[in-house]
C-alpha positions in Angstrom: -0.2 -0.1 0.2 1.7 3.4 -1.0 1.1 6.6 0.7 -0.6 8.1 -2.3 -3.2 5.0 -2.2 -6.9 6.5 -1.7 -7.7 3.7 0.4 -4.8 4.3 3.1 -7.0 7.0 4.6 -9.8 4.5 5.3 -7.5 2.1 7.4 -7.9 2.1 11.0 -4.6 2.6 13.0 -4.3 -1.2 13.8 -4.9 -1.9 9.9 -2.0 0.7 8.9 0.4 -0.6 11.5 -0.4 -4.3 10.1 0.1 -2.9 6.4 3.5 -1.5 7.6 4.5 -4.9 9.0 3.4 -6.6 5.6 5.5 -4.1 3.8 8.5 -5.1 5.8 7.7 -8.9 5.0 7.5 -8.1 1.3 10.8 -6.4 1.4 12.6 -9.4 2.8 10.5 -12.7 2.1 11.4 -15.8 4.0 14.7 -17.6 2.8 13.4 -21.0 3.9 11.5 -22.6 1.1 9.7 -24.8 3.6 8.3 -22.1 5.8 5.5 -21.1 3.5 3.9 -24.6 3.4 4.3 -24.9 7.2 2.4 -21.8 8.0 -0.1 -22.9 5.5 -0.4 -26.2 7.4 -0.8 -24.6 10.5 -3.4 -22.3 9.3 -5.7 -24.9 7.9 -5.2 -27.0 11.2 -6.3 -23.9 13.4 -9.1 -23.5 11.1 -10.4 -26.9 11.2 -10.2 -27.1 15.3 -11.6 -23.4 16.0 -15.2 -24.5 15.6 -15.1 -27.4 18.0 -12.9 -25.5 20.6 -15.7 -22.5 20.5 -18.4 -24.9 21.0 -16.4 -26.7 23.9 -15.9 -23.2 25.5 -19.5 -22.3 25.0 -20.7 -25.6 26.7 -18.0 -25.2 29.6 -19.5 -21.4 30.3 -22.9 -22.5 30.2 -22.2 -25.3 32.9 -20.3 -23.0 34.9 -23.0 -20.5 34.8 -25.5 -23.4 35.5 -23.6 -24.4 38.7 -23.5 -21.1 40.1 -27.1 -20.6 39.7 -27.9 -24.1 41.4 -25.1 -24.1 44.0 -24.6 -20.4 44.4 -24.9 -18.4 47.7 -28.3 -18.5 48.9 -30.2 -15.0 48.3 -31.5 -12.5 50.8 -35.1 -13.3 51.9 -35.3 -17.0 50.4 
C-alpha cells in the first residue's frame, strides 16, 4: 500500500500498522522454502479445530453458569 493510495485514509490505526509490517515482510521474504507450506498447514489445522474449541468453550461457560445458579450463595429473603 503506497502513501498515495486513496484507501490508505480509510484504514484504522491497527490496519495501518499491519500494513507496515506486511510491507517489511514483502521487502525481505523468508529464505527457507519450507516455511510457507508449514505456515499454511498450521493455518488449516487451526481453522479445522476452531469451531469445536468454540463449542467446548460455550458449553463449559454454560455449565459454570448453571452450577453458579444451582449451588450459588443463597439469596436474601429465601
